[in-house]
C-alpha positions, 0 to 999 in steps of 0.5 A: 128571125132575123131579116137580110137585107140588099145592103144597109140603106135597104135596112134603114128605109125598111125598118122605118116603113115597117114602124110606119105599117105598125102604127097604121100609116102604111098598109099590108100590100104596100109593105109587101112591096117594100119586102120584094125590094128591101129583102133578100129572097130565099135563093134557089138549090140545085140538086146537088145542094139539096143532096149535099145538105142532106148527107151532110147532116147524115140522114137518109131521105126518108129522114129528112122528108120527115123533119122537112114534112114531105115525102121521101119520094119528093126528096128523091125528085128533088136530088134527081131535078125532076122537081124544085123546092119552093115557098116554105120547103125552100126556106127550110133547106135554107134554115137546115143548109145554115142551121142544121137539121137540129133546128126543125125538132120541136 
């Protein structure tokens, strides 16, 4: 997967530190600090954005839930704003938004 950096300078710094980590000069804890500093975080999605992603893919809430490995009730709560996706679910939603639902097929 391609990493997205805040800018070109951060990309150069990150790649250098990543190489140092691979050879054992930098530990995992320090690498996590560079992840936070250099990489663009996954942006939160509004309920309307989540619904638009699903509708763009022409799938029901239950089919969408199946692809994301969550319940259809959770999809409904996301779309109503009762709950917010985070972590892996938010990342999967971002992938579907960018590349389409077919990228999640096994």
